[in-house]
N, C-alpha and C positions, 0 to 999 in steps of 0.2 A: 573567517567564513564559517557558516553554520550548516551542519548536516541534519537531516530529518529522517524519521522512520516512516515507511509506508503504512498507511492506516489499514491496509488490507493484509499484506503478506509480511510486513515487518522488515523489509529490505532497507538498506541505507540509501538515501537519496542525496546525491552530491549537488552542490550549488549549480543552478542553471539547468537542472534536469527535472523531469517529473511533471505532474499535474497538480495544481493547487485548486481545490474545490471548496467554495464558500457557500454554506447552506444559508437559508433564509433567516435563521436565528443567530447568525454570525459565527457559527462553528467552522473552523478551518480544518479541512481534511486534505492530506497530501498523499498522492499515489505515485508509485515509481514508474508505472507503465499504463498504457491504454487498457491492457488486459485486466489489470487490477481495478482500474476505474470503472470499467463496464461491468465487471463481475459484482462490484459493490453497489454501484448506483443504479444501473439499469436493471440488473437481474436480482439484486438483493441477496446474493449468496452469502453463506456462512463460511468464512475462511477455514474454520476448524474441520469442515467436512470435505475439503478438497485436498487430494493427494499431492498436487504440485505445490501447494502452499506449505504443507507439512514438510515436504522435502526441502523447500527453499529455507524454511526456518531452521532445519537441522544443519544445513550448510552454513548459514549465518552464525549459528551458535558454535560451530566447530572452529571458526576463524578466530 
């Protein structure tokens, strides 16, 4: 089984979970949750500017 990283927050995505988004140019982006998907696609937010993303990345790095 293969695990992926969220394109927005960097969290680990286990097999069978998450959202796979394929852009018109064929690029595949994977998101761990609807929150990450909407923040990236609908609102175009920069993950480096969001406190909850920075906190999640610190937790992932500590593991």
